[in-house]
C-alpha positions as CSV (number, residue, x, y, z in Angstrom):
1,X,-78.4,10.3,-76.8
2,X,-75.8,8.4,-75.1
3,X,-76.3,4.8,-73.8
4,X,-75.6,4.2,-70.1
5,X,-73.9,1.2,-68.3
6,X,-75.2,-2.1,-68.7
7,X,-75.3,-4.5,-66.0
8,X,-73.3,-7.0,-68.4
9,X,-70.4,-4.6,-67.9
10,X,-69.9,-4.7,-64.0
11,X,-70.8,-8.7,-64.5
12,X,-67.9,-9.0,-67.2
13,X,-65.5,-7.2,-64.8
14,X,-66.4,-9.6,-61.9
15,X,-65.7,-12.2,-64.1
16,X,-62.6,-11.5,-65.6
17,X,-60.7,-9.0,-63.1
18,X,-57.3,-10.4,-62.1
19,X,-57.2,-13.4,-65.0
20,X,-54.5,-13.7,-67.4
21,X,-55.5,-12.2,-71.2
22,X,-55.9,-15.3,-73.6
23,X,-56.1,-14.1,-77.2
24,X,-57.0,-17.8,-78.1
25,X,-59.9,-17.6,-75.9
26,X,-62.7,-17.0,-78.2
27,X,-65.1,-15.9,-75.2
28,X,-62.5,-14.0,-73.4
29,X,-62.2,-12.0,-76.9
30,X,-65.9,-11.3,-77.1
31,X,-66.0,-10.2,-73.7
32,X,-63.4,-7.8,-74.0
33,X,-65.0,-6.5,-77.0
34,X,-68.1,-5.7,-74.7
35,X,-65.7,-4.1,-72.1
36,X,-64.1,-1.8,-74.7
37,X,-67.5,-0.5,-75.3
38,X,-68.0,0.4,-71.6
39,X,-64.7,2.0,-72.1
40,X,-66.5,4.5,-74.7
41,X,-68.9,5.3,-72.1
42,X,-66.2,5.9,-69.8
43,X,-64.7,8.6,-72.3
44,X,-67.8,9.9,-72.8
45,X,-68.6,10.5,-68.9
46,X,-65.1,11.9,-68.4
47,X,-65.5,14.3,-71.6
48,X,-69.0,15.7,-70.3
49,X,-67.2,16.4,-66.9
50,X,-64.4,17.9,-68.6
51,X,-66.8,20.4,-70.9
52,X,-68.9,21.4,-68.1
53,X,-66.3,22.1,-65.2
54,X,-63.0,22.1,-66.6
55,X,-63.4,23.7,-70.1
56,X,-59.6,24.4,-70.4
57,X,-58.9,20.7,-69.2
58,X,-57.8,17.7,-70.6
59,X,-58.6,13.6,-70.5
60,X,-56.8,10.7,-70.8
61,X,-57.6,7.1,-70.5
62,X,-56.0,3.9,-71.8
63,X,-58.9,1.9,-73.5
64,X,-58.0,-1.1,-72.5
65,X,-59.5,-3.6,-70.1
66,X,-56.2,-5.3,-69.9
67,X,-53.0,-3.9,-67.9
68,X,-49.5,-3.9,-69.4
69,X,-49.1,-7.1,-67.2
70,X,-51.5,-9.0,-69.3
71,X,-54.1,-9.3,-66.6
72,X,-57.7,-8.0,-66.6
73,X,-58.5,-4.6,-64.6
74,X,-60.8,-4.8,-61.8
75,X,-62.4,-1.5,-62.7
76,X,-62.3,1.1,-66.1
77,X,-61.3,4.6,-65.5
78,X,-60.5,8.0,-67.2
79,X,-58.5,11.0,-66.0
80,X,-59.8,14.6,-65.9
81,X,-56.9,17.4,-65.7
82,X,-58.3,20.8,-65.0
83,X,-55.8,22.4,-67.2
84,X,-53.5,21.3,-69.7
85,X,-50.8,22.5,-67.2
86,X,-51.9,20.3,-63.9
87,X,-49.5,18.0,-62.3
88,X,-50.0,14.7,-64.2
89,X,-49.8,13.2,-60.6
90,X,-52.8,14.2,-59.6
91,X,-56.4,14.1,-61.5
92,X,-60.2,13.8,-61.0
93,X,-60.8,10.2,-62.2
94,X,-64.1,8.5,-63.0
95,X,-64.4,4.7,-62.9
96,X,-66.7,1.5,-62.4
97,X,-65.4,-1.2,-60.5
98,X,-66.8,-4.3,-59.5
99,X,-68.5,-2.9,-56.8
100,X,-69.5,0.8,-57.6
101,X,-69.2,4.1,-59.9
102,X,-66.6,6.4,-58.4
103,X,-65.9,10.2,-58.4
104,X,-62.7,11.4,-57.2
105,X,-59.4,13.3,-56.6
106,X,-56.4,10.8,-56.7
107,X,-52.9,10.2,-57.2
108,X,-51.8,8.8,-60.8
109,X,-48.7,6.9,-60.9
110,X,-47.8,8.4,-57.6
111,X,-44.4,7.6,-55.6
112,X,-45.2,5.6,-52.4
113,X,-44.3,8.7,-50.3
114,X,-47.0,10.9,-52.5
115,X,-49.3,8.5,-52.0
116,X,-48.7,8.4,-48.3
117,X,-49.3,12.2,-48.1
118,X,-52.7,11.9,-50.5
119,X,-54.2,9.2,-48.2
120,X,-53.5,11.3,-45.0
121,X,-55.2,14.6,-46.5
122,X,-58.1,11.9,-48.1
123,X,-58.5,10.2,-44.4
124,X,-58.6,13.9,-42.5
125,X,-61.1,15.2,-44.9
126,X,-65.2,14.5,-43.9
127,X,-67.2,11.9,-45.4
128,X,-67.3,12.5,-49.3
129,X,-64.7,15.1,-49.0
130,X,-62.7,13.8,-52.0
131,X,-64.6,11.1,-53.0
132,X,-67.9,9.8,-53.9
133,X,-69.4,6.3,-54.8
134,X,-72.7,5.2,-56.1
135,X,-73.9,1.5,-55.8
136,X,-74.2,-0.5,-59.0
137,X,-77.9,-0.6,-58.5
138,X,-78.0,3.2,-58.0
139,X,-75.8,3.9,-61.4
140,X,-77.6,1.8,-63.5
141,X,-80.9,3.0,-62.7
142,X,-79.4,6.8,-64.1
143,X,-79.5,7.6,-67.3
144,X,-76.3,9.0,-69.0
145,X,-77.4,12.4,-68.5
146,X,-78.5,12.0,-64.7
147,X,-75.0,10.3,-64.2
148,X,-73.3,13.1,-65.7
149,X,-75.4,15.4,-63.3
150,X,-74.8,13.7,-60.3
151,X,-71.2,13.5,-60.9
152,X,-70.9,17.5,-61.5
153,X,-72.8,18.0,-58.4
154,X,-70.3,15.3,-56.2
155,X,-67.3,17.2,-57.6
156,X,-68.8,21.1,-56.6
157,X,-69.5,19.3,-53.4
158,X,-65.7,18.2,-52.6
159,X,-64.9,19.9,-49.4
160,X,-61.1,20.0,-51.3
161,X,-60.6,21.5,-54.4
162,X,-58.0,20.2,-56.9
163,X,-55.4,23.0,-56.0
164,X,-55.9,22.5,-52.3
165,X,-55.1,18.5,-52.3
166,X,-52.4,19.6,-54.4
167,X,-50.9,22.3,-52.2
168,X,-51.5,19.6,-49.2
169,X,-49.4,17.0,-50.8
170,X,-46.7,19.3,-51.8
171,X,-47.6,18.7,-55.3
172,X,-47.7,22.5,-56.5
173,X,-44.5,23.8,-54.6
174,X,-42.0,24.9,-56.8
175,X,-39.5,22.2,-55.3
176,X,-41.8,19.2,-55.6
177,X,-39.4,18.0,-59.0
178,X,-36.3,19.0,-57.5
179,X,-35.9,18.5,-53.8
180,X,-34.0,15.8,-52.3
181,X,-36.1,14.3,-50.1
182,X,-36.8,10.9,-52.0
183,X,-39.7,9.7,-54.4
184,X,-40.4,13.3,-55.6
185,X,-37.2,13.2,-57.4
186,X,-37.6,9.8,-58.3
187,X,-40.7,10.6,-60.3
188,X,-38.7,13.6,-62.3
189,X,-35.6,12.1,-62.7
190,X,-35.8,8.4,-63.1
191,X,-37.0,8.5,-66.9
192,X,-34.5,11.1,-67.9
193,X,-31.5,10.0,-66.6
194,X,-29.6,6.8,-67.7
195,X,-27.4,6.6,-64.9
196,X,-28.9,7.0,-61.3
197,X,-27.8,6.4,-57.6
198,X,-30.2,6.2,-54.8
199,X,-28.2,7.1,-51.6
200,X,-29.0,7.5,-48.0
201,X,-28.7,5.8,-44.6
202,X,-29.8,2.4,-43.6
203,X,-34.0,1.9,-43.7
204,X,-34.6,5.3,-46.1
205,X,-36.2,2.5,-48.8
206,X,-33.6,3.0,-51.4
207,X,-34.1,-0.7,-52.2
208,X,-37.8,-0.6,-52.1
209,X,-37.9,2.5,-54.5
210,X,-35.9,0.6,-56.8
211,X,-38.7,-1.1,-57.9
212,X,-40.7,1.9,-59.1
213,X,-37.5,3.7,-60.6
214,X,-36.6,0.4,-62.7
215,X,-40.1,0.1,-64.2
216,X,-40.6,3.6,-64.9
217,X,-37.0,3.5,-66.9
218,X,-38.1,0.3,-68.7
219,X,-41.9,1.4,-69.1
220,X,-42.0,5.3,-69.1
221,X,-45.8,5.3,-70.0
222,X,-47.0,2.3,-67.6
223,X,-49.0,4.0,-64.8
224,X,-50.9,2.1,-61.8
225,X,-52.9,3.2,-58.7
226,X,-51.6,0.5,-56.2
227,X,-48.2,-1.2,-55.3
228,X,-49.4,-4.8,-56.3
229,X,-49.7,-3.7,-59.9
230,X,-46.5,-2.1,-60.1
231,X,-44.9,-4.9,-58.5
232,X,-46.8,-7.0,-61.0
233,X,-45.2,-5.2,-63.9
234,X,-41.8,-5.3,-62.3
235,X,-42.1,-9.3,-61.8
236,X,-43.1,-8.9,-65.6
237,X,-40.1,-7.2,-66.6
238,X,-38.2,-9.2,-64.7
239,X,-39.0,-12.7,-66.2
240,X,-38.5,-11.1,-69.7
241,X,-35.1,-10.2,-68.5
242,X,-35.2,-6.2,-69.4
243,X,-34.8,-5.8,-65.8
244,X,-31.8,-7.4,-63.8
245,X,-30.2,-7.2,-60.6
246,X,-26.3,-7.5,-59.5
247,X,-24.9,-6.6,-55.9
248,X,-21.1,-5.2,-55.7
249,X,-19.2,-6.4,-52.9
250,X,-15.1,-6.0,-52.6
251,X,-14.1,-9.3,-54.4
252,X,-16.5,-8.4,-57.4
253,X,-14.4,-7.9,-60.5
254,X,-14.3,-6.8,-64.0
255,X,-14.3,-10.4,-65.1
256,X,-17.5,-10.9,-63.4
257,X,-19.2,-7.7,-64.8
258,X,-17.9,-7.3,-68.2
259,X,-16.1,-10.1,-69.3
260,X,-13.3,-12.8,-68.4
261,X,-11.3,-16.1,-68.8
262,X,-13.2,-19.2,-67.8
263,X,-11.3,-22.5,-67.5
264,X,-12.5,-25.6,-69.3
265,X,-10.9,-29.2,-69.9
266,X,-11.0,-30.3,-73.5
267,X,-9.5,-33.8,-73.8
268,X,-7.6,-33.7,-71.0
269,X,-6.1,-30.1,-71.2
270,X,-7.1,-27.0,-69.8
271,X,-8.4,-24.5,-72.5
272,X,-9.5,-20.9,-71.8
273,X,-12.7,-19.2,-73.2
274,X,-13.9,-15.3,-72.9
275,X,-17.2,-15.5,-70.8
276,X,-19.2,-12.2,-70.9
277,X,-20.1,-10.6,-67.6
278,X,-23.7,-9.3,-66.7
279,X,-23.0,-5.8,-68.0
280,X,-21.7,-7.2,-71.5
281,X,-24.7,-9.4,-71.7
282,X,-27.7,-6.9,-71.0
283,X,-25.7,-4.4,-73.4
284,X,-25.9,-7.3,-76.0
285,X,-29.8,-7.8,-75.2
286,X,-30.7,-4.1,-75.4
287,X,-28.8,-3.2,-78.5
288,X,-31.5,-5.8,-80.1
289,X,-34.0,-3.6,-79.1
290,X,-32.3,-0.4,-79.5
291,X,-34.3,0.8,-82.9
292,X,-37.8,0.2,-84.4
293,X,-37.9,-2.4,-87.5
294,X,-40.9,-3.4,-89.6
295,X,-42.0,-6.8,-89.9
296,X,-40.4,-8.4,-93.1
297,X,-37.8,-10.9,-94.6
298,X,-34.2,-10.5,-92.9
299,X,-31.6,-12.7,-91.9
300,X,-31.3,-14.2,-88.5
301,X,-27.7,-15.0,-87.1
302,X,-28.9,-18.3,-85.3
303,X,-30.3,-19.4,-88.3
304,X,-27.6,-18.8,-90.5
305,X,-25.2,-20.0,-88.0
306,X,-26.7,-23.3,-87.1
307,X,-26.7,-24.1,-91.1
308,X,-22.9,-23.0,-90.8
309,X,-22.4,-25.4,-88.1
310,X,-24.2,-28.2,-89.8
311,X,-22.0,-27.5,-93.2
312,X,-18.8,-27.7,-91.4
313,X,-19.6,-30.8,-89.5
314,X,-19.7,-32.5,-92.6
315,X,-16.4,-31.1,-94.0
316,X,-12.9,-30.8,-92.9
317,X,-13.4,-26.9,-93.6
318,X,-14.9,-24.3,-95.2
319,X,-13.7,-22.3,-97.8
320,X,-14.9,-18.5,-97.4
321,X,-14.4,-17.0,-100.9
322,X,-12.8,-13.0,-100.6
323,X,-11.8,-10.4,-103.4
324,X,-9.1,-12.0,-104.8
325,X,-7.9,-15.0,-102.3
326,X,-10.1,-16.9,-99.9
327,X,-9.5,-18.5,-96.2
328,X,-10.6,-21.8,-94.9
329,X,-12.8,-21.9,-91.5
330,X,-11.6,-25.1,-89.8
331,X,-13.2,-25.0,-86.4
332,X,-14.7,-23.1,-83.8
333,X,-15.8,-23.2,-80.1
334,X,-17.9,-21.3,-78.3
335,X,-16.5,-17.8,-78.6
336,X,-13.9,-17.8,-81.3
337,X,-13.9,-19.7,-85.1
338,X,-10.6,-20.8,-86.2
339,X,-9.4,-20.2,-89.5
340,X,-6.5,-20.7,-92.0
341,X,-4.9,-17.7,-94.3
342,X,-4.6,-18.6,-97.8
343,X,-0.7,-18.8,-97.0
344,X,-1.7,-21.8,-94.6
345,X,-0.8,-20.5,-91.2
346,X,-3.6,-21.5,-88.8
347,X,-2.9,-19.2,-85.7
348,X,-5.8,-16.9,-86.5
349,X,-9.4,-16.4,-84.9
350,X,-12.6,-14.5,-85.2
351,X,-14.8,-13.5,-82.7
352,X,-18.4,-15.3,-82.7
353,X,-19.7,-11.9,-80.6
354,X,-18.3,-9.7,-83.2
355,X,-19.6,-11.6,-86.2
356,X,-22.6,-11.3,-84.8
357,X,-22.8,-7.7,-84.6
358,X,-21.2,-7.0,-87.8
359,X,-24.0,-9.7,-89.1
360,X,-26.5,-7.9,-87.4
361,X,-25.5,-4.2,-88.5
362,X,-25.0,-3.0,-85.2
363,X,-21.0,-2.6,-85.5
364,X,-18.7,-1.9,-88.4
365,X,-15.1,-3.3,-89.0
366,X,-13.2,-2.1,-91.5
367,X,-9.7,-2.5,-90.5
368,X,-7.9,-5.5,-89.5
369,X,-9.7,-8.7,-89.3
370,X,-12.7,-6.8,-90.8
371,X,-11.7,-8.4,-94.2
372,X,-12.3,-11.6,-92.8
373,X,-15.6,-10.9,-91.3
374,X,-17.1,-9.2,-94.0
375,X,-16.9,-12.3,-96.9
376,X,-17.8,-14.5,-93.6
377,X,-21.1,-12.4,-92.8
378,X,-22.1,-12.6,-97.0
379,X,-21.1,-16.3,-96.9
380,X,-23.8,-17.0,-93.9
381,X,-26.1,-14.9,-95.5
382,X,-26.1,-16.8,-98.5
383,X,-26.1,-20.6,-96.8
384,X,-28.9,-19.8,-94.2
385,X,-31.3,-17.4,-96.3
386,X,-33.9,-14.9,-94.7
387,X,-36.4,-15.4,-92.2
388,X,-39.8,-13.8,-91.5
389,X,-39.2,-11.5,-88.8
390,X,-42.1,-10.0,-86.5
391,X,-41.9,-5.9,-86.3
392,X,-39.5,-4.7,-83.3
393,X,-40.3,-1.9,-81.2
394,X,-37.7,0.0,-79.0
395,X,-37.3,-1.1,-75.5
396,X,-35.6,0.0,-72.5
397,X,-33.5,-2.1,-70.4
398,X,-32.7,-1.6,-66.6
399,X,-29.5,-2.9,-64.6
400,X,-29.9,-2.5,-60.8
401,X,-26.9,-2.4,-58.9
402,X,-27.2,-2.8,-55.1
403,X,-24.3,-1.6,-52.5
404,X,-22.8,0.1,-55.8
405,X,-20.2,1.9,-53.2
406,X,-19.0,-1.5,-51.6
407,X,-17.1,-2.8,-54.9
408,X,-14.0,-1.2,-56.3
409,X,-15.5,1.1,-59.3
410,X,-12.2,1.0,-61.1
411,X,-11.6,-2.3,-61.0
412,X,-15.2,-3.3,-62.0
413,X,-16.0,-0.7,-64.6
414,X,-12.1,-0.7,-66.2
415,X,-12.2,1.4,-69.3
416,X,-16.1,1.2,-69.5
417,X,-16.6,4.1,-66.9
418,X,-16.4,6.4,-70.5
419,X,-18.9,4.7,-71.9
420,X,-21.6,4.8,-69.5
421,X,-22.2,8.7,-70.2
422,X,-25.0,9.4,-72.4
423,X,-23.6,11.3,-75.1
424,X,-20.9,8.5,-75.5
425,X,-23.4,6.1,-75.9
426,X,-24.3,4.2,-79.0
427,X,-27.1,5.8,-80.7
428,X,-26.1,9.2,-79.7
429,X,-24.0,11.9,-81.9
430,X,-20.7,11.8,-80.0
431,X,-20.6,7.4,-79.6
432,X,-17.8,5.8,-78.6
433,X,-16.4,2.5,-79.0
434,X,-13.7,0.6,-77.1
435,X,-11.8,-2.5,-77.6
436,X,-12.3,-5.4,-74.9
437,X,-9.0,-6.4,-73.6
438,X,-10.1,-10.0,-73.4
439,X,-12.1,-10.7,-76.2
440,X,-10.5,-8.0,-78.4
441,X,-13.8,-7.2,-79.5
442,X,-15.4,-3.8,-80.1
443,X,-17.8,-2.7,-77.6
444,X,-20.4,0.2,-76.7
445,X,-22.8,0.5,-74.3
446,X,-26.4,1.4,-76.0
447,X,-28.5,4.3,-74.8
448,X,-31.7,2.2,-73.8
449,X,-30.1,0.7,-71.0
450,X,-30.6,2.3,-67.6
451,X,-28.2,1.9,-64.8
452,X,-29.7,2.2,-61.4
453,X,-27.6,2.1,-58.3
454,X,-27.9,1.9,-54.4
455,X,-25.5,3.3,-51.9
456,X,-26.0,2.9,-47.9
457,X,-24.1,6.0,-46.8
458,X,-23.7,4.5,-43.4
459,X,-21.3,2.0,-45.4
460,X,-19.4,4.7,-47.5
461,X,-19.6,8.6,-47.4
462,X,-20.4,10.2,-50.4
463,X,-17.6,12.2,-50.4
464,X,-15.4,9.0,-50.5
465,X,-17.1,7.9,-54.0
466,X,-14.6,7.7,-57.0
467,X,-15.1,11.0,-58.7
468,X,-15.4,9.4,-62.3
469,X,-18.3,7.8,-60.8
470,X,-19.6,10.8,-59.4
471,X,-19.6,12.7,-62.5
472,X,-21.5,10.1,-64.6
473,X,-24.4,9.6,-62.4
474,X,-27.2,11.7,-60.8
475,X,-27.5,11.1,-56.9
476,X,-30.8,11.0,-55.3
477,X,-31.0,11.7,-51.6
478,X,-33.1,9.4,-49.7
479,X,-33.3,10.6,-46.0
480,X,-35.2,9.3,-43.3
481,X,-38.9,10.4,-43.2
482,X,-40.4,10.5,-39.8
483,X,-43.5,12.6,-41.1
484,X,-44.3,9.0,-42.9
485,X,-44.9,7.9,-39.2
486,X,-47.1,10.8,-38.2
487,X,-50.2,9.4,-36.2
488,X,-48.4,6.1,-35.7
489,X,-48.7,5.7,-32.0
490,X,-48.3,2.0,-30.8
491,X,-49.2,1.8,-26.7
492,X,-48.7,5.4,-26.4
493,X,-45.3,5.5,-28.3
494,X,-45.2,8.1,-31.1
495,X,-43.3,6.7,-33.8
496,X,-42.9,9.6,-35.6
497,X,-41.2,11.5,-32.4
498,X,-39.3,8.5,-31.6
499,X,-37.5,8.7,-34.8
500,X,-37.0,12.0,-35.1
501,X,-35.4,12.7,-31.5
502,X,-33.2,9.5,-32.2
503,X,-31.6,11.1,-35.5
504,X,-31.1,14.3,-33.9
505,X,-29.1,12.7,-31.1
506,X,-27.0,10.4,-34.0
507,X,-26.4,13.6,-36.3
508,X,-24.8,15.3,-32.7
509,X,-23.1,12.2,-31.9
510,X,-21.9,11.3,-35.5
511,X,-23.0,12.7,-38.6
512,X,-26.5,12.6,-40.7
513,X,-25.2,10.1,-42.9
514,X,-25.4,7.4,-39.9
515,X,-29.3,8.1,-39.1
516,X,-32.0,5.4,-38.9
517,X,-34.4,5.1,-41.6
518,X,-38.2,5.1,-41.0
519,X,-38.4,1.5,-42.5
520,X,-37.4,0.2,-39.2
521,X,-40.5,0.7,-38.3
522,X,-42.9,0.6,-41.2
523,X,-43.8,-3.5,-39.9
524,X,-45.0,-1.6,-36.9
525,X,-47.5,0.7,-39.0
526,X,-48.7,-2.3,-41.1
527,X,-49.7,-4.3,-38.1
528,X,-51.4,-1.0,-36.6
529,X,-53.1,-0.7,-39.8
530,X,-54.7,-4.1,-39.7
531,X,-55.9,-3.3,-36.1
532,X,-53.3,-6.0,-34.3
533,X,-52.0,-3.8,-31.7
534,X,-50.1,-6.6,-30.1
535,X,-48.2,-7.5,-33.0
536,X,-47.5,-4.1,-33.5
537,X,-45.8,-3.4,-30.3
538,X,-43.7,-6.7,-30.7
539,X,-42.4,-5.5,-34.1
540,X,-41.1,-2.3,-32.3
541,X,-39.7,-4.3,-29.5
542,X,-38.0,-6.7,-32.4
543,X,-36.8,-3.5,-34.4
544,X,-34.8,-2.3,-31.2
545,X,-33.6,-5.8,-30.6
546,X,-32.3,-6.9,-33.6
547,X,-31.8,-3.8,-35.9
548,X,-31.7,-0.6,-34.2
549,X,-29.3,-1.4,-31.2
550,X,-26.8,-3.7,-33.0
551,X,-26.5,-1.1,-35.7
552,X,-26.1,1.6,-32.8
553,X,-23.2,-0.9,-31.6
554,X,-21.5,-0.7,-35.0
555,X,-22.1,3.1,-35.5
556,X,-20.4,3.7,-32.2
557,X,-18.1,1.2,-32.4
558,X,-19.1,-0.2,-28.9
559,X,-18.7,3.1,-27.5
560,X,-22.0,1.9,-24.7
561,X,-21.9,5.5,-23.5
562,X,-22.9,7.4,-26.5
563,X,-25.4,4.5,-27.3
564,X,-27.3,5.4,-24.0
565,X,-27.0,9.2,-24.9
566,X,-28.8,8.1,-28.0
567,X,-31.4,6.1,-26.4
568,X,-31.9,8.9,-23.4
569,X,-31.1,5.9,-20.8
570,X,-29.0,9.0,-19.0
571,X,-32.5,10.8,-18.5
572,X,-34.6,8.0,-17.5
573,X,-35.1,5.8,-14.3
574,X,-33.0,3.0,-13.9
575,X,-36.2,0.6,-14.2
576,X,-36.8,2.1,-18.1
577,X,-33.1,1.7,-19.1
578,X,-32.2,-0.7,-22.0
579,X,-28.3,-0.2,-21.1
580,X,-27.2,-0.3,-17.4
581,X,-24.1,1.5,-15.8
582,X,-22.1,-0.4,-13.5
583,X,-19.4,1.2,-11.4
584,X,-16.4,-1.0,-10.8
585,X,-14.9,-0.3,-7.4
586,X,-12.9,-3.4,-6.8
587,X,-10.3,-2.6,-9.9
588,X,-7.3,-3.7,-7.1
589,X,-9.0,-6.9,-6.4
590,X,-9.5,-7.8,-10.0
591,X,-5.7,-6.4,-11.1
592,X,-3.8,-6.1,-8.1
593,X,-2.6,-2.7,-6.7
594,X,-0.3,-1.3,-10.0
595,X,-3.0,-1.7,-12.5
596,X,-2.7,2.0,-13.5
597,X,-6.0,1.5,-15.0
598,X,-7.8,4.2,-13.6
599,X,-4.6,6.8,-12.5
600,X,-7.0,10.1,-12.1
601,X,-10.1,8.2,-9.8
602,X,-12.5,9.0,-12.4
603,X,-14.1,5.3,-12.0
604,X,-14.8,2.8,-14.5
605,X,-18.2,2.1,-15.8
606,X,-19.0,-1.4,-17.0
607,X,-22.2,-1.2,-19.3
608,X,-24.5,-4.0,-19.1
609,X,-27.8,-4.4,-22.1
610,X,-30.6,-5.7,-20.6
611,X,-31.6,-9.4,-21.8
612,X,-34.5,-9.7,-24.2
613,X,-36.7,-11.5,-22.3
614,X,-36.7,-8.7,-19.5
615,X,-40.0,-7.0,-18.8
616,X,-38.4,-3.5,-19.7
617,X,-38.4,-4.4,-23.2
618,X,-42.0,-4.3,-23.2
619,X,-42.8,-1.4,-21.0
620,X,-44.2,1.3,-23.6
621,X,-42.5,4.1,-21.2
622,X,-39.0,2.7,-21.9
623,X,-39.7,3.9,-25.7
624,X,-41.7,7.3,-24.7
625,X,-38.9,8.3,-22.3
626,X,-36.5,8.3,-25.2
627,X,-38.2,11.4,-26.4
628,X,-40.6,12.7,-23.9
629,X,-41.1,12.3,-19.7
630,X,-44.7,13.1,-20.8
631,X,-47.8,11.0,-20.1
632,X,-48.2,8.7,-22.9
633,X,-50.6,9.6,-25.8
634,X,-53.1,7.6,-27.4
635,X,-54.2,6.8,-31.1
636,X,-57.4,7.3,-32.5
637,X,-57.4,3.8,-33.4
638,X,-56.3,2.8,-30.0
639,X,-58.9,4.6,-28.3
640,X,-60.6,1.2,-26.9
641,X,-57.3,-0.5,-26.0
642,X,-56.0,1.0,-23.0
643,X,-52.3,1.1,-21.9
644,X,-51.3,-1.9,-19.9
645,X,-49.9,-1.6,-16.8
C-alpha cells in the first residue's frame, strides 16, 4: 500500500521555498532528501491517474525540489499528457504546495501570449472548471487510494476537457507552430534556429520576448510556470555570461563587434594592440563548452602560460626546440609573443589567442607559422604539467542584438556574415574558418552560439534589410495584438477596440509596419488587475501624451491633419478633440498683400495640441470617441465604480 503525503512535506516546502540551495548545509541536505521522497509520492499519484483515465498517456516530472536557478520550489508537481502526441505546452498537473493539493489543466513552459489566452479560458469557466484544490488538512486526512479517487472524480467533473481547452487557446490549430503572430513561433523556432530576428512595430513585445527566446536557446529543457521563474533563470544565465546583450547603432562597427586596434602608451610611445570585440569574445567562451568531456587529468592553458611567464621573467629569452633547429621567445604583451628565428631576425610574432586555440585543440595550424606554434605548445605543456579538470557539459550561449537593423550590417559583420550560417559553423560537417584582418588569427563560429536580434519595422522596413542578413536569419513577425486587451475597460474605454481602430487608420494612412503595439497599454492593464482604476486611467493619459502622440508626430512628419484623422478628432465634438483646428483669416496682416501663400483661397489651418493639464485629456469620452460614438461600456471589474461626470 502506497504511503500518503505527510505534514512534514508541507512544512518543509514552507520552510525552504525561495531559498538558495546550499550543498554544504547538512540540515538542508537532509530536508531535500525528504522532499525527494514526497516527489516519489507525486510520481505514484500521477501514474495512478494516468493508468485510470489516460491509458495511452505519459507522465513527466523533474524529481528535484530545487529549480534550475538553484532555489527551492514552493511546490512539487508532475505533468500528465493524455496521449504521447499531446501538445507539450498543455497538460493535466497534480501538485502539492505550501497552501494546498491541486489537480488542474495547465500550460507548461508556455509563451506569455499563450498563457494570456489560457488564463482567459480558465477565468471564464465556472468555479472548478479546470482547477480543483484540496486544503492541506483535507489532503492529509485521505489515504493514497482516496486521494487518487478524489483526483479521478475531479478530472471527470471538469467543465472543459483537455481538447476543449487546447482548442480554445489555439493550441490544436494546424498553424499554431508556424503562424507569424508572435509567441507561438517563439515556442517552436527559438530552440531550432541558431539565428533569429524578432521584428515588428514599436510596442509589440520584441525586447520582452527576447528573455523567453534567449532562455529557451540557452537551456532548451528549462520549464517554468510563472514569468518570475523565467526571469530568475534569465538573470542566472546573464550572470554566468551565457547570455549577453549588445545594441547596434549607426556608429557601431567591426572593431567593437569582432576585433580592432586599441592605442596604448608604453614607455612614452604609442603602441597598438588587437582587442577582441563582444562577438569574438563570446565565440571564444562558447568554444570551451562546445563538446562534452569527462573529468580527468588535462593540460590547462592558463596554468601553463603562467609558468611560462614566470620562467621568462627570470631569463633574457627562452629557447624553444624544434625538429632540426630552434627559436627564441624574447618578449610578449597582452596579445602577441615576440620571437627570434635561428638566423637572428626579431620581427616575428605569434598570436596568444591562436596559441590558446591550438593548445586547447579547437584549432589546427598546419602551414606558415604553424611550425612555431606546435613546438611552443609542446614546451608549454611540458613546463606546466597537467591539472585535475572537472567534467564539462555542452552549453549553449546566446548573443542578443537589440535594434539589429540600425547598424550597418556589412560594416559590423564584415567577412563573418558567411560564418554565422549554421552549416558553416564549427562543429558542422561543412565548417569554415577565416583569417581575421587585424590579428591574423584563424576564426570560426561555434554551433552552440545562438544569435537573437530585434528589429523595429518603424525604424527601417524589412524590405530594406541587407539581403545577406535576410538569408541567414529566421524572421519572426510580432504584430500588435489587441486581443490581449480583451475585456480591459477603464472608465468605459475599451482598450482592445481603441487599439484596433487606431491601427486600422494608420494602415490606411501609412502602412502596417508603423502601427501601435499593445505594450503601450499594458501598464493600464496592470493597474486594472490591481483594481486601481484611477491609476489605470492616468496610465492611459500618460500613454497618449508621452508615447502615442509623439510617435504619430514622427510617423507623419508633423502632418497634424493626418494625426487628427488617426485620433478621430474630425468625428468628435470640439470639446473632445485633442488637436484643434484654427483657420487663419488674417494672412494679409501677417505677411502683407503679396504673400501668395493661399492663392486658391483654400484656407490655411493652424493646429493646436491641447495642453497636458487641460480637462479633455481626463475625459473618458475623449478616448471612447476615437472608436465609437455610443454610450461607454463598463467592465465587470468596475461595476461599482461609476464614470465620473
